[in-house]
N, C-alpha and C positions, 0 to 999 in steps of 0.2 A: 473457860469462862473466867477463871481467876486471873489469867494473864490479861484478858480484855479489861477487866475491872481495874487492874493495876495500871494499865496503859491510860485509861480514862482519867484516873486520879492524878497520875504524873502530868498528863496534858493540862489538866485544870490548874495544877500547882504552877506549871511553867507559864501558862497564860496569865494567872494572877500575879506572879512575880514580875512579869514583863510589864503589865499594866501599872503596877505600883511604881516600878522604877522609872517608867515613862513620865509619871507625874511628879517625880522628885527633881527639883531644880539642880542643875549641875553647877559646881563651883566655877565661877568665871573670874577672870582678872588675876593679875599678878601684881604684887607690890613693887616689882621692879620695872613696871612700865612697858613690858613686852606686848601687852594687849592694846596699848595706846596707839592712836593715829598720829603719825608725824605730819606736821603742817608748818608752813612758813608764815611769818608775820604778814608778808605781802599778800598771801592768799587767804588769810584768816577770815576777814569779813565776807569774802565771796563764798567760802565753804562753811562758815559757822552755822547757817540755818539747818544744814543736814547733820551737824555734829552736836547739837544741843543735848546735854545730858551725857555725852560720851567723853571718855578720857582721851586727852591729846598730849603730845609732847611738842614743845615749840622752843626755839632758841632765838635770842635777840639781845639787844642792849637796853639796860635800864636807863630810860631817859629822865624820869622824875619820880621821886617818892611822893605819894599823896599826902596832903597835909592833915587828913582826918585820922589822927593817931597813928600814922605810918602803917596803916593796914593794907595798903596796896601800892602799886606803881604802874607807870606807863612803860610799856615795852615797845621798842621800835625794831625794825629789821636792821641787819648789819649795815645795809647801805642806806638806812633811814627811810626806806620805802615802807609805808604803812605803819600803823600803831594799834595798840589795844591796851585795855586795862586788865591788870592781874590783881586779884584780891587774895589776901591770906585766908587760910582756913583754920580749922580747929587747932592744929599743931604747927601752923606756918605763919610767921610774922610775930610781932611787928617788924617792919623793914627799916634798916638804917640808911641815913642819907649817904653813908659811905658806899652804898651799892650803886649810886648814880654813875653811869659810864661803864659799869661792869657788864661783861658778856655772860648771860645766864641761860640755863636750860630749865624750863618750867614744865612740870607734869601736873595736869589738873583737869577739871571738868568744865566744859563749855556751858555758859549760862546765857540766858536771854532776858532782857529787861525791856518791857514795852513802856514808852513814854507817850502819854496822852493827857487830856484834861483831867481825867480821873487821878492819874499819877501826881499831877500838879496839886490838885486839891488835897490829896493825902499828905503831901509834903508840907503844905500850908497848915493843915490841921495839927501836924506834929511840931509846928513852930520852926520849920526849916525853910525860911523865906528865901535864903540865898540859893538853896537847892531848887526850889520851885521856880525861881527866876532863871536859873541855868537851864532848866527843862523848857521853859517858855522860849528862851533864846534858841535852843536847839530845834524846837518845832518851827519857829519863824524862819530860821536859816534853811531848813529843809523844805519849807513851803508846804508842809503837810500837817494834818491834825493827829498823826500817829507816826512814831519813829520806833524802830526796834534796834536796840543796842546789844552787842554781844561782848562778853568778857570771859575770863577764866578764873575759876575758884581753885587756887593752887593747893595741891597735895604735897608738892615737893618743889623746892627752888634750889638749884645748884649753881654756884659761881664757877664759870669755866676759865681756864687759864689759857 
């Protein structure tokens, strides 16, 4: 009887510990980028919708540093096929004009921005008329009332030699 009671108690303890550990989130991600998805500039816009919020590693050439306080840049493929915007993060940036033409490796998170009439109104309310006008032009060029734009929020930018 005592052995049965001990077995039942041990079983309950094992079940309880398994249930508790199943509810504990496991540590994910490595600061070295090993868990990131490798992608090319050429394929970025095609694959970006499925990568929103995920870490990616991408290599390309810095075409132009953005004028808005140097907080971002345009990245093109090595053969100038495709482009995307990369924005600095908490510990990344501002970027120097000296980076233009450099081959870089960016590790970061894919972001999604919806441009529509609501986005334009928000820009106008903040006094960002030029931005609102750029959004309007983008919608007109696409011939749509809603456009989704993808970019990368950089966690790390390395200049490659």
